[in-house]
N, C-alpha and C positions, 0 to 999 in steps of 0.2 A: 265218337271214338268208345270203344267198350274195353273192359277190364283186359290189361296185359300182363300175365304173370311175370313177364321179364323186368316190368317197371316196379315189382314189389321187393324190397330188400330187408333183410334182418339186420338191425342195428346193435341188438343185444339180446342176449338169452341167458337165462339164469333160473333155477328151481322151477321149471315149468312155465316161466312167464317170457313173452317175446315182446320186444319193442321193434316195430316195423315201420318203413318209409315207403311210401307209395308216390311216385311222380306220374300225376294224371294226364300231362300233355295239355290237350285243348279241352278236356271235360271240366264242366264248370263244379264247383264245391257241393251244390245241391245234389247233383247226379252222382258224385263219388261216395258222399255221405248217406246216401239212400240204401234202404234195405236189400239185399241181395246183389248189390253191386259187386262185391267179392265172393259171390257164389261158386265161382270156378276155383277158388282158393280155400273152400270150406274145409278140405282135409288137411290144410296147413295152420289154419287159424284155431285158436281156443279161447273160450269165453274168458275175459280178464286181460287179454292181450290188449296193447295199445298200438295205434295205427296214426302215424304222423302223415298227413295228407297234403301234398303240394299240388295245387290246381291252377287253372288259367285265371281264376279270379280270386284267389286267396289260399290260404292255409288253415288247417284245424287239426287238433289231436282228438281221435274218438276212441272210445274202448269197444272191444267186441263184447256185445252183450249175449249173443247166441252164435255158435258155429256147429251146424249140424249138416247132415247130408245135402248138399246143395242148398243151404240156407245160411246166410250170414246177416246178421242184425248188429248194427252200430248204434252207440249212444254217445251223445256229447259229454265231455267231462263237466261236472257241475261245479 
């Protein structure tokens, strides 16, 4: 399964920061957390946003490290 914008939801927004939730369906965590999985949403995401990922094999919160034209890089929270 590939990224589906309908599964990306805003949970909270304030001062240019957005907390997102993404329900990945059958996609595994490693696939969803990989760079450019969210490339189709690059115009919606901003560096510093947080994504809560719910996947077939677990969950994780990642930060958007880079969101540029058709490029989205995420990083795990330290």
